[in-house]
Residue, then its C-alpha position, 0 to 999 in steps of 0.5 A: m208865040n212859039r218858043g223860038d220867037d220867045e228866044m229871039q225876043e229874049e236875045l233882042i232884049i239882052k242885046k238892047l240892055r247890053s248896048r245900054g251898058c247893063r250886065i246880063t245876070k242869071q236873075r235878069r235872064l230869068l226875069i226876062s224869060i218870065m215876062l216873055n213866057d208867062d201872063c203876069s199883070c204885076c210885079k208881084e206875080i213876076y216876083y212869085k214866079a221868079a222866087a219859085e225858081d230862084a229864092t235869092i231874087g228879091m222884090a226890089t230886083v223885080y222892080r229895078m228890072v221892070n224900071l230898066l226895061e221901061e227906061a230902055g223902051i222895051i216895055n210900057r207899063k200902063i196905069h189902069v184906073a177902074g171905070e175908065 
């Protein structure tokens, strides 16, 4: 995926969140960008990458954002059990 596609996806996500009444903060934009552009397999990875760019982001912010995106139907977290 190229940068233009990522930007378009980012704007679609932002539009969907706004339609649900969510404010789009600098931190939320950063988290969306990280999730779209980086290969993160868990919230901790997202947090470490985000905290490297903005030290004010907390782990709870990441979890809230992931939950918000999941509730909005934007992402789907799957639970993977070893051996299945």
